[in-house]
C-alpha positions as CSV (number, residue, x, y, z in Angstrom):
1,X,-44.1,-17.0,-2.2
2,X,-40.9,-17.4,-0.5
3,X,-39.3,-14.8,1.6
4,X,-35.5,-14.2,1.5
5,X,-33.6,-13.7,4.6
6,X,-31.5,-10.5,4.7
7,X,-27.9,-11.0,4.5
8,X,-26.2,-11.2,7.9
9,X,-24.6,-7.9,8.8
10,X,-21.1,-7.9,10.3
11,X,-20.9,-6.4,13.7
12,X,-19.9,-2.8,14.2
13,X,-19.9,0.2,11.9
14,X,-19.2,-0.4,8.3
15,X,-15.7,0.7,7.3
16,X,-15.2,3.9,5.6
17,X,-13.7,4.0,2.2
18,X,-12.5,7.5,2.9
19,X,-10.6,6.4,6.0
20,X,-9.1,3.4,4.0
21,X,-7.9,5.7,1.3
22,X,-6.5,8.3,3.7
23,X,-4.6,5.7,5.8
24,X,-3.0,4.0,2.8
25,X,-2.1,7.3,1.2
26,X,-0.6,8.7,4.5
27,X,1.3,5.4,4.9
28,X,2.7,5.6,1.4
29,X,3.6,9.3,1.6
30,X,5.4,8.7,4.9
31,X,7.2,5.7,3.5
32,X,8.4,7.8,0.6
33,X,9.4,10.8,2.9
34,X,11.0,9.1,5.8
35,X,11.4,5.4,5.1
36,X,10.0,2.4,6.7
37,X,12.0,2.6,9.8
38,X,11.0,6.3,10.5
39,X,7.3,5.7,9.9
40,X,5.0,4.8,12.7
41,X,1.3,4.0,13.0
42,X,0.9,7.0,15.1
43,X,2.4,9.3,12.3
44,X,0.1,7.5,9.7
45,X,-3.0,8.1,11.8
46,X,-2.3,11.7,12.5
47,X,-1.8,12.3,8.8
48,X,-4.8,10.4,7.8
49,X,-7.0,12.2,10.4
50,X,-7.9,9.1,12.2
51,X,-7.1,7.4,15.4
52,X,-4.5,4.6,16.0
53,X,-7.3,2.3,16.8
54,X,-8.8,3.0,13.3
55,X,-5.5,2.0,11.8
56,X,-5.1,-1.1,13.9
57,X,-8.7,-2.3,13.2
58,X,-7.5,-2.6,9.5
59,X,-3.8,-3.6,9.8
60,X,-2.2,-6.1,12.2
61,X,1.1,-4.1,12.2
62,X,3.1,-1.5,10.4
63,X,4.5,-3.9,8.0
64,X,1.1,-5.1,6.9
65,X,0.0,-1.4,6.5
66,X,3.1,-0.6,4.3
67,X,2.7,-3.7,2.2
68,X,-1.0,-2.9,1.5
69,X,0.0,0.8,0.8
70,X,2.5,-0.2,-1.7
71,X,0.3,-2.8,-3.3
72,X,-2.5,-0.2,-3.5
73,X,-0.2,2.3,-5.3
74,X,0.4,-0.1,-8.2
75,X,-3.1,-1.5,-8.9
76,X,-3.3,0.2,-12.4
77,X,-1.3,-2.5,-14.0
78,X,-2.6,-5.5,-15.9
79,X,-1.4,-9.0,-14.8
80,X,0.1,-9.4,-18.3
81,X,2.2,-6.1,-17.8
82,X,5.2,-8.0,-16.6
83,X,5.2,-10.6,-19.4
84,X,7.8,-8.8,-21.6
85,X,8.4,-10.2,-25.1
86,X,12.1,-9.3,-25.0
87,X,14.6,-7.4,-22.9
88,X,14.3,-4.1,-25.0
89,X,10.6,-3.9,-24.1
90,X,11.4,-4.7,-20.5
91,X,14.1,-1.9,-20.4
92,X,11.8,0.5,-22.2
93,X,9.1,-0.1,-19.5
94,X,11.4,0.3,-16.6
95,X,12.8,3.4,-18.1
96,X,9.3,4.8,-18.2
97,X,8.6,3.7,-14.7
98,X,11.8,5.1,-13.3
99,X,11.5,8.4,-15.1
100,X,9.0,9.5,-12.5
101,X,10.7,10.7,-9.2
102,X,8.1,9.2,-7.0
103,X,8.9,5.8,-8.4
104,X,12.6,6.2,-8.1
105,X,12.1,7.3,-4.5
106,X,9.9,4.2,-3.8
107,X,12.5,2.0,-5.4
108,X,15.2,3.4,-3.1
109,X,13.1,3.3,-0.1
110,X,12.2,-0.3,-0.7
111,X,15.8,-1.3,-1.4
112,X,16.9,0.4,1.9
113,X,14.3,-1.4,4.0
114,X,15.1,-4.9,2.6
115,X,17.0,-5.9,5.5
116,X,14.7,-4.7,8.3
117,X,11.4,-5.3,6.5
118,X,11.9,-8.2,3.9
119,X,8.1,-8.7,3.8
120,X,7.9,-5.3,1.8
121,X,10.3,-6.7,-0.9
122,X,8.6,-10.2,-1.0
123,X,5.0,-8.8,-1.4
124,X,5.8,-5.9,-3.5
């Protein structure tokens, strides 16, 4: 009979999924409300109900946080969703996407942040 070793546990407390969700949601909401330049880690932490240290443990900087927040809001799409068979289908999909005010605001915020935060555009 062989005994299996328990998997090595990472040091520290396990990360809270609730905190992750709150941080990403707060970052996305603030990005939409104020734009990238006017959003701070402190504001995100306050809105999420966590400390700045909790945010910084998960994200190296504001840009990394905002990129992840944007990516997390677009996880419901299949990888093949951007493989349009023709221009008509592409325009129909974009019309549906932009018919939602939140998506229009996101597009405006990303476009407005392109010069100061090019990583938001490259990774989104």
